C-alpha positions as CSV (number, residue, x, y, z in Angstrom):
1,M,0.0,0.0,0.0
2,P,2.8,2.6,0.7
3,A,4.1,2.2,-2.9
4,R,0.6,3.1,-4.2
5,Q,0.4,6.2,-2.1
6,D,3.9,7.2,-3.2
7,L,2.8,6.8,-6.8
8,Q,-0.3,8.9,-6.2
9,R,1.8,11.7,-4.7
10,R,4.2,11.8,-7.7
11,T,1.5,11.5,-10.4
12,P,0.5,15.0,-11.5
13,R,-3.3,15.6,-11.4
14,S,-5.0,17.1,-14.4
15,P,-5.8,20.8,-13.9
16,K,-9.3,21.6,-12.7
17,E,-11.6,22.7,-15.5
18,Y,-13.3,26.0,-14.4
19,T,-16.8,26.8,-15.3
20,V,-17.8,30.0,-16.9
21,D,-19.5,31.1,-13.7
22,E,-16.4,30.3,-11.6
23,A,-14.1,32.2,-13.9
24,V,-16.4,35.3,-13.9
25,K,-16.7,35.1,-10.2
26,L,-12.9,34.9,-9.7
27,H,-12.4,37.8,-12.2
28,S,-14.8,39.9,-10.2
29,T,-13.2,39.4,-6.8
30,P,-10.8,41.9,-5.3
31,A,-7.9,39.8,-6.7
32,G,-9.3,40.4,-10.2
33,P,-9.4,43.7,-12.1
34,G,-10.7,46.8,-10.3
35,G,-11.5,50.2,-11.6
36,P,-14.0,53.1,-11.7
37,P,-17.6,52.2,-11.0
38,R,-18.8,52.7,-14.6
39,T,-16.1,50.4,-15.8
40,M,-16.9,47.8,-13.3
41,A,-20.6,48.1,-14.1
42,A,-19.8,47.5,-17.8
43,Y,-17.8,44.4,-16.9
44,E,-20.5,43.1,-14.7
45,H,-23.2,43.6,-17.4
46,T,-21.1,42.1,-20.2
47,L,-19.9,39.1,-18.2
48,G,-23.5,38.5,-17.0
49,K,-24.6,38.5,-20.7
50,L,-21.7,36.1,-21.4
51,K,-22.8,33.8,-18.6
52,D,-26.4,33.8,-19.9
53,F,-25.2,33.1,-23.5
54,C,-23.2,30.2,-22.3
55,K,-26.0,28.8,-20.2
56,D,-28.4,29.1,-23.1
57,R,-26.0,27.1,-25.3
58,S,-25.1,24.5,-22.6
59,I,-21.4,25.7,-22.5
60,V,-20.5,24.9,-18.9
61,Y,-16.7,25.1,-19.0
62,L,-14.7,28.2,-20.0
63,G,-12.2,26.0,-21.9
64,R,-15.1,25.0,-24.3
65,F,-15.8,28.5,-25.4
66,G,-13.9,29.2,-28.6
67,Q,-13.9,31.4,-31.7
68,V,-17.2,30.1,-33.0
69,E,-18.9,30.8,-29.7
70,F,-17.2,34.2,-29.4
71,W,-18.6,35.3,-32.8
72,A,-22.0,33.9,-32.0
73,F,-22.0,36.0,-28.8
74,V,-20.9,39.1,-30.8
75,N,-23.8,38.5,-33.2
76,T,-26.3,38.7,-30.4
77,M,-25.3,42.3,-30.1
78,N,-26.1,43.4,-33.6
79,H,-28.7,45.9,-32.3
80,L,-26.0,47.8,-30.4
81,S,-23.7,50.5,-31.7
82,K,-20.3,49.4,-33.1
83,K,-18.5,51.1,-30.2
84,T,-20.6,49.2,-27.6
85,V,-20.0,45.9,-29.4
86,Y,-16.3,46.6,-29.6
87,D,-16.1,47.5,-25.9
88,R,-18.0,44.3,-25.0
89,M,-15.7,42.2,-27.2
90,V,-12.7,43.6,-25.4
91,I,-14.2,42.8,-22.0
92,V,-14.6,39.1,-23.1
93,Q,-11.1,39.0,-24.5
94,Q,-9.7,40.5,-21.3
95,L,-11.5,37.8,-19.2
96,F,-9.8,35.1,-21.3
97,K,-6.4,36.8,-21.1
98,W,-6.7,37.3,-17.4
99,C,-7.7,33.6,-16.9
100,C,-4.7,32.4,-18.9
101,E,-2.0,34.8,-17.8
102,V,-2.9,36.1,-14.4
103,A,-5.1,33.6,-12.7
104,E,-3.7,30.6,-14.7
105,I,-7.0,28.8,-14.6
106,L,-7.2,28.3,-18.3
107,A,-4.4,26.5,-20.2
108,K,-5.1,28.0,-23.6
109,N,-6.8,31.2,-24.7
110,R,-9.0,29.9,-27.5
111,I,-10.1,33.3,-28.6
112,R,-6.6,35.0,-28.6
113,K,-6.0,35.0,-32.4
114,L,-9.4,36.2,-33.4
115,A,-8.1,39.1,-35.6
116,E,-5.8,36.9,-37.6
117,E,-8.5,34.5,-38.7
118,A,-11.5,36.9,-38.8
119,G,-10.5,39.0,-41.8
120,V,-9.6,42.6,-42.5
121,E,-12.7,44.3,-41.2
122,E,-12.6,42.6,-37.8
123,T,-8.8,43.1,-37.6
124,A,-9.3,46.9,-37.8
125,V,-11.9,46.7,-35.1
126,L,-9.9,44.5,-32.7
127,H,-6.6,46.3,-33.1
128,P,-7.2,50.0,-33.6
């Protein structure tokens, strides 16, 4: 039995897969980004919409949200001004970047290279 316990201690465990809700909650804690009240309200609203979008499409884990889902989420905002859509796109991209680079709860940012694959029009919007 001691050999088995030793093996269990040395075997790396697979990283926990975080849900969209968990990631948004971590992002919204004091350890996450802070800022002026209007900025925080915009983050809260946009990330709430993202959570609703994922729930409606049965996307539970953040790691399962990719480029197709990102653009589908963007298309739900067609009724808004281009600036508002752009601002909300940036907020979602910042969530993913924060989860990968700061919190290290996401192994790969699946929406990182959106501009390269989206085409010229989206590239101009994503990288002013």
